[in-house]
C-alpha positions as CSV (number, residue, x, y, z in Angstrom):
1,M,66.3,18.8,-54.3
2,T,64.0,21.7,-53.7
3,D,62.0,19.4,-51.7
4,N,64.6,18.7,-49.3
5,W,65.2,22.6,-49.1
6,V,61.6,23.3,-48.6
7,S,61.4,20.7,-45.8
8,I,64.8,22.1,-44.0
9,A,63.3,25.5,-44.0
10,L,59.9,24.1,-42.6
11,L,61.8,22.5,-39.8
12,V,64.2,25.6,-39.0
13,L,60.9,27.6,-38.9
14,L,59.2,25.2,-36.5
15,V,62.2,25.1,-34.2
16,I,62.3,29.0,-34.0
17,M,58.5,29.2,-33.2
18,V,58.9,26.5,-30.5
19,V,61.8,28.5,-29.0
20,A,60.1,31.7,-29.4
21,N,57.0,30.3,-27.5
22,V,59.0,28.9,-24.7
23,F,60.6,32.2,-23.9
24,L,57.4,34.1,-24.2
25,K,55.4,32.0,-21.9
26,G,58.1,32.3,-19.3
27,R,57.9,36.0,-19.5
28,K,54.1,36.2,-19.6
29,M,53.9,34.2,-16.6
30,E,55.9,36.8,-14.6
31,K,53.1,39.3,-15.0
32,S,51.2,38.2,-12.1
33,P,52.1,37.9,-8.6
34,T,52.1,34.2,-8.5
35,G,53.9,33.9,-11.8
36,K,56.7,36.3,-10.3
37,M,57.1,33.8,-7.2
38,M,57.0,30.7,-9.4
39,V,59.8,31.9,-11.6
40,I,62.1,32.8,-8.6
41,Y,61.1,29.5,-6.9
42,M,62.3,27.8,-10.1
43,E,65.6,29.8,-10.0
44,L,66.2,29.3,-6.3
45,N,65.5,25.6,-6.9
46,S,68.1,25.5,-9.8
47,N,70.4,27.1,-7.7
48,K,69.8,24.3,-4.9
49,N,70.5,21.8,-7.5
50,I,73.8,23.6,-8.6
51,L,74.9,23.7,-5.0
52,E,74.3,20.1,-4.5
53,S,76.5,19.0,-7.6
54,L,79.4,21.1,-6.7
55,G,81.3,18.6,-5.0
56,A,80.6,15.8,-7.9
57,S,81.4,17.9,-11.1
58,R,84.4,19.5,-12.1
59,H,82.3,21.8,-14.2
60,Y,81.0,24.9,-12.4
61,K,77.7,26.5,-13.3
62,K,76.9,30.1,-12.7
63,F,73.8,30.7,-10.4
64,K,70.9,32.0,-12.0
65,T,69.7,35.4,-10.7
66,G,67.8,36.8,-13.9
67,A,64.1,36.4,-12.6
68,W,65.3,38.1,-9.4
69,E,66.8,41.0,-11.1
70,R,63.9,41.6,-13.1
71,N,61.2,41.2,-10.1
72,R,63.1,42.3,-7.1
73,S,61.5,45.8,-7.0
74,K,57.8,44.1,-7.7
75,L,57.3,42.1,-4.7
76,D,56.0,44.6,-2.3
77,F,53.0,41.8,-1.5
78,L,55.7,39.5,0.3
79,P,56.4,40.1,3.9
80,Y,59.5,42.3,4.6
81,E,61.4,39.4,6.2
82,L,60.9,37.2,3.2
83,Q,61.9,40.2,1.1
84,T,65.3,40.5,2.8
85,S,66.0,37.0,3.0
86,M,65.7,36.4,-0.6
87,A,67.6,39.4,-1.3
88,H,70.4,38.2,0.9
89,A,70.4,34.6,-0.8
90,F,70.5,36.3,-4.4
91,D,73.3,38.5,-3.5
92,M,75.5,35.7,-2.3
93,A,74.5,34.1,-5.6
94,E,75.6,37.1,-7.4
95,D,79.2,37.1,-5.6
């Protein structure tokens, strides 16, 4: 019986480590300018998929804006026009 508890405890520990690794890898990627843009692009792509599924599904999902909120003031390497266009798109997603 104790072998079962040890196995369950190890399995739970493994799941926690995998979840933590996935979370930390995403945050680590945001340290570089390319990583910031990749995370924002993934959010834009996810929001596009949500828009495409609006008519087909009864369940509505909230648009993702977390990466934009974290990185919006750190995108000075992008052209001003692109920054304002992205700001407008994410402002609409927040409403």
